[in-house]
N, C-alpha and C positions, 0 to 999 in steps of 0.2 A: 219189519214185515217177514213173518214166517208161513210157509206152506207146510201145513200138516197133512201127511200122507198116512193111509193106512193099507195094511196088507191084505192081500186075497179078497179084495172088496169087502173086507170086514171078517173074513173067517177068523174066529178066536180073538179078534180085536173089538168087533161091533156086535156079533152074534155068537152064541156058544157051540158052533160047529163048522163043518167045512160044508158049506151050503150046496155045493155040486156033487158032493157025495151022500149027504144025509138028509136032503130034502128032496121030494118029488114034484116037478113041474107038471102040469101048470099051476099057478097059484091063483088064489082068489082073495078077496077082501069084502068082507062084509061088516058095516059099521066099524071100521077100523081095525079089525082083528084079521090078519093075514094067516091064511091057511095053505099048506100044499095039497097035493091029489089025495094024499092019504089022511087028511084032514088034521094033520099036525100043525098046531099053531106055531107060526114063525115068529120068535122073539129076539128082541136086542137086549144088551147088557143094561141094568138099571141105570147108570151114570152116563150113557151115551146121547141122551138127548141135552142133558145140561151141558156137556161138553161141546156138543154141536152148536147151541145157542150161546154159549161164551164165545166160542169163535166168530160166529156171526156178529154178535156186538162188539167184538174187539176188532172187526175187519181182518181176521186171519183166514185166509183162503185155505180150502181143504181140498185135496186131490185124491185120487183112489190109485192105487198100484197092484196091479194083481197078476199072478202067471196063470190064473185060469183060462180055460180056452171057451169058458161058458159066458161069454160078454152079455149077450142079450138077457140071458137068465138073471145075471147080477143086476143088470140095469132094470130090469121089471121088479125086481124084488124090491131094490132099492126105492123104486117109484111107488110101490104098494105100500111099502113103510113109510113113505113119506119123508126119506132121509135124503133123496138124491138131490133135494133143494138147496143142500148145505154145501155141495161139491161143485166146484168150478171146472175140473178136468177128471177124466176117466182114462188111465191106462191099464186096459185089461187085454192082456194078450200073453201068450206061451215065450217070455225072454226073461233074460235074467233082471234083477232089480234095478241093476245100473242103466240098463236101458229105459226103465221106466222112471228113474230119477232125471234121466238126461233129457227126455221128452217132458217132463214137468218143468225142468230148469229152464228149458229154451222156452216153450209156451208161456211160463209165468213171468219170465225175464228176471230171475234170481239165480244167484249162487247155490252151489250144494250147500255151504255153509248157514244159508238162510232157512234151511227145511229140516223138520223134524218128522222121523219116520217110526211107525209103531209095528211090530211083528212079532208073531209067536215062534217063528224059526230063527234059531241063532245064526244060520248060514245066510240068511238075509239082512241080519243085523251086521255081520261082517262086511258083506258086500258094501252095504250102504254106508258103514263108517269108514271103508277104505277110501271112499271118495269124497268125503268130509261132511257127511250128512250126520245130524245127531240122530242115533238110532237107539230106540228104547224096545227091550225085549218085554212083551206080554205074556204073562202067565194065562193059564185058561180062564181065569177071571175076566180077561179083557182089559179094555182100557178103562181104568177106574178113574174116579175124580183124583183120588190121591197120586195115581200114577200118572196121569195128565200134567197135573201141576208139578210134580217132581220132575217130568220132562221139560217144561217150560223154565223150570229153574236151572237145570243142566245145560240146556239150549243157552240161556242167558249167560251164564258162567263161562261156556265155550266161547261165545262171542267175545268176552273181555280179551281173551287171547286168540286171537285170529289165526287159523291155520288153512285158510282157504287155497284150493287148489285151482 
């Protein structure tokens, strides 16, 4: 069982921007197209739904770990994009990633070594790796299918030689 968590509620992992900096609430959704108040279409990376569906069909719980202070904005955006339903936990508050991982670990009843974390910031990758989480850096293309499958392999390989804390 692995909990896969994503950075900043999806910033540069699920969608191609820092939502709290580049989008203008309030948001609206008309026939499945989500727009911000400036009428810009909010989009997610092309492989995200495939990845979310894969996790759902394989019983892999997903959590959100974000340092953003914009909790309600992110949750609203995820609901409008209809991706909130894939996540079992939302840790969105201004704290270090180790605090987010601790909360996810406690609520889900799993060790850090059972978690995979995606982030576009190397500092967050180091922080989570230091506590035993399988951490994967995302370039500006977000979490692609290839990156995701590579992360599952990296996680599987790490579990063969446990270093749990």
